[in-house]
C-alpha angles and dihedrals in degrees: 000000000000122000126198120246095257092049091052090050093047093052089055096044128115089241092057091045091055093045092051095043098041102033122006103048095036091050092051101040112019102037090052098039091238114185111206100188129212106309117041132182119207116199119211102357094174108188091356103253091138091037090062090057096042097050089060091053102048140050095231130016129185116192115200113201126180099192110086096212095046090046093051094048094047094044091051093046094049098037092113096050108105096200098046130076122183115206128186110225151110119278090210091060106026121195093221133105123255119276095005103131133066090206141009117205131189124182121191097328108097090088088064091066101097103218139030092239090055090048088052089051089053089053091050091048091049088053092047095054095044122096117235106282092020121137132236109199141157146110142255141169124264085220098235099125120092093227092055090050092048093052089054099052107141090005131111105266116172103157121197120233101233089219089065098046099082096055091043092053091046090051088055090056103265124137135198090032117184124185123187114195129200134106083332126017125224131194142193121193130169133216114237 
């Protein structure tokens, strides 16, 4: 999904790096004692700010990136990392076998999926590639802040209403779904 020039710059900025490392990932994983397991799939890593944190926490990490330029840059940068594979692909039609991953994570990218039906396909695909008992977790913005809207001018921005996320994840086959809403919303959902 295309991003404007400013948005690409922002997602590679020192400010974004600090926000991800000090707030977003710790809120999602550490404050909820999330265990990712041994083989993790990250959806939409962009420039890899979250990828850099995740690859230090898990045995194996696969990062699935749709954007050709972002994929190429991230794959080149991480080519020497034995535990990390960067794959170019579509999170609504993943090229992975059923029940492969112990966890699927997704940080601030769901709003880049252009339609609700495509977001629902992403949820179904996340469920398909998760092992029984595996977790799908992450965070995103409800898109109600002016700065968030400004960053996304001329971008795809299809924000999810946090109140609708639990039933949508349950419809995709997840159980024990928890959604925490605030400036950002976070979720945890488990594969049966």
